[in-house]
C-alpha positions as CSV (number, residue, x, y, z in Angstrom):
1,M,21.1,-13.5,65.1
2,P,22.9,-16.9,65.1
3,P,21.3,-19.5,62.2
4,G,20.6,-22.0,65.3
5,V,18.3,-19.4,66.9
6,R,16.4,-18.5,63.8
7,W,15.7,-22.3,63.3
8,F,14.7,-22.9,66.9
9,G,12.2,-19.8,66.7
10,L,10.8,-21.2,63.5
11,L,10.3,-24.6,64.9
12,L,8.9,-23.1,68.2
13,L,6.4,-20.9,65.8
14,L,5.3,-24.1,63.8
15,G,5.0,-26.4,66.8
16,G,2.9,-23.9,68.5
17,A,0.6,-23.5,65.6
18,A,-0.1,-27.3,65.0
19,P,-1.9,-27.7,68.1
20,I,-4.2,-24.9,67.5
21,A,-5.2,-26.1,64.1
22,G,-6.7,-29.2,65.7
23,C,-8.7,-27.2,68.2
24,T,-12.3,-26.5,68.1
25,L,-14.1,-23.6,69.5
26,V,-16.2,-24.1,72.6
27,D,-19.9,-23.1,71.9
28,Q,-23.2,-24.3,72.8
29,A,-23.1,-27.5,70.5
30,T,-20.1,-28.7,72.9
31,F,-22.5,-29.3,75.7
32,N,-25.5,-29.8,73.7
33,P,-24.9,-32.2,70.6
34,S,-28.3,-31.7,69.3
35,L,-27.5,-28.2,68.3
36,R,-24.8,-29.5,66.0
37,P,-25.9,-29.5,62.3
38,V,-26.9,-32.7,60.8
39,A,-25.6,-33.7,57.5
40,A,-28.6,-33.8,55.0
41,T,-29.6,-37.5,54.1
42,H,-31.2,-38.4,50.9
43,P,-34.4,-40.6,51.3
44,A,-34.2,-44.0,50.1
45,P,-35.8,-44.6,46.8
46,P,-39.2,-46.2,47.0
47,A,-39.4,-49.8,46.7
48,P,-40.8,-51.2,43.4
49,A,-44.5,-51.8,43.5
50,V,-45.4,-55.7,43.4
51,E,-48.6,-57.2,42.3
52,A,-51.0,-59.1,44.3
53,N,-49.2,-62.2,43.4
54,G,-46.1,-61.0,44.5
55,A,-44.6,-60.4,41.3
56,L,-42.6,-57.2,40.5
57,L,-44.2,-57.8,36.8
58,T,-46.8,-60.1,35.1
59,I,-46.4,-60.7,31.3
60,S,-49.7,-62.3,30.0
61,L,-49.5,-64.3,27.0
62,A,-53.3,-64.7,26.4
63,H,-53.4,-62.1,23.7
64,G,-50.6,-62.9,21.3
65,E,-47.1,-61.2,21.4
66,P,-47.1,-59.1,24.5
67,D,-45.9,-55.5,24.6
68,Y,-43.8,-55.5,27.7
69,Q,-40.5,-54.0,27.2
70,T,-41.3,-50.4,28.5
71,A,-43.0,-51.8,31.6
72,L,-40.0,-54.2,32.2
73,Q,-37.4,-51.5,31.7
74,G,-39.1,-49.2,34.2
75,A,-39.6,-52.1,36.8
76,V,-35.8,-53.1,36.5
77,Q,-34.7,-49.6,36.9
78,Q,-36.6,-48.8,39.9
79,A,-35.6,-52.3,41.3
80,L,-31.8,-51.6,40.6
81,A,-32.2,-48.1,42.2
82,V,-33.6,-49.7,45.6
83,K,-30.8,-52.7,45.4
84,P,-28.2,-52.8,42.9
85,N,-27.3,-56.3,43.6
86,I,-30.9,-57.7,43.4
87,I,-31.9,-61.1,42.2
88,F,-34.5,-61.4,39.3
89,Q,-36.4,-64.5,39.0
90,V,-38.2,-64.9,35.8
91,I,-40.6,-67.6,36.2
92,S,-42.5,-69.2,33.2
93,M,-46.2,-70.1,34.3
94,V,-47.9,-72.6,32.6
95,P,-51.4,-73.9,32.9
96,Q,-51.4,-77.1,35.0
97,Q,-53.0,-80.3,33.5
98,G,-53.9,-83.2,35.5
99,S,-52.7,-83.6,38.9
100,T,-49.2,-81.6,39.2
101,L,-48.0,-81.6,35.4
102,P,-47.7,-78.5,33.3
103,S,-49.3,-78.6,30.1
104,W,-46.3,-79.7,27.8
105,D,-47.6,-78.2,24.5
106,Q,-47.6,-74.6,26.2
107,A,-44.6,-75.1,28.1
108,E,-42.0,-74.6,25.4
109,A,-43.7,-71.4,24.0
110,V,-44.2,-70.0,27.4
111,T,-40.2,-70.7,28.5
112,T,-39.3,-69.2,25.2
113,W,-41.0,-66.0,26.3
114,G,-39.3,-66.4,29.8
115,R,-36.0,-66.5,28.0
116,R,-36.8,-63.3,26.0
117,V,-37.7,-61.4,29.0
118,A,-34.5,-62.5,30.9
119,E,-32.5,-61.1,27.9
120,Q,-34.3,-58.0,27.9
121,I,-33.8,-57.8,31.7
122,Q,-29.8,-58.3,30.9
123,Q,-30.0,-55.8,28.0
124,D,-31.4,-53.1,30.8
125,G,-28.2,-53.4,32.4
126,V,-28.5,-56.3,35.0
127,D,-25.7,-58.8,35.3
128,P,-26.4,-62.1,34.0
129,G,-25.5,-63.6,37.4
130,Q,-28.4,-61.7,39.0
131,I,-31.2,-63.3,36.7
132,E,-32.5,-66.9,37.3
133,L,-34.9,-68.7,35.1
134,G,-37.8,-71.0,36.5
135,L,-40.9,-73.1,35.4
136,R,-44.1,-73.4,37.3
137,A,-47.1,-75.5,36.7
138,T,-50.2,-73.3,38.1
139,P,-53.5,-74.4,38.7
140,G,-56.4,-72.3,37.5
141,L,-54.4,-70.5,34.8
142,D,-56.0,-70.6,31.5
143,Q,-53.1,-69.2,29.3
144,G,-49.3,-69.1,30.0
145,E,-47.8,-65.9,31.8
146,I,-44.4,-64.7,32.7
147,R,-43.7,-63.3,36.4
148,V,-40.8,-61.4,37.3
149,Y,-40.0,-61.6,40.9
150,V,-37.4,-60.0,43.0
151,Q,-35.4,-60.8,46.0
């Protein structure tokens, strides 16, 4: 057999096999797509629980040095599992004195704790750009507290 015929036969064989590789079998799913297997989807992780005031976590400063690290770490990890680019707002809540002014004697201590909480969030794996700090004078509050909100 001449060499040109062998190459032609080989090309014909390969060319004829290529369209077959891209074909699918005709079955019941061809005419009824609901019979096709569905890829398994994983349910979304549950959203972190929020407190009545809308905060992810509230740390009371009423009884001296609070023990918040474990609770904060769990809340942060749960929030990151739901939304990796979530924003954490660490708000230092200071009792309101007078009309709308915070109690400045407590404001310094409360904001110090707020910075500590923000540093702990960062140590738990959150980018510093995802953490915001704030201060609010809150009527009806006897002692300072730190509230962590997410958005």
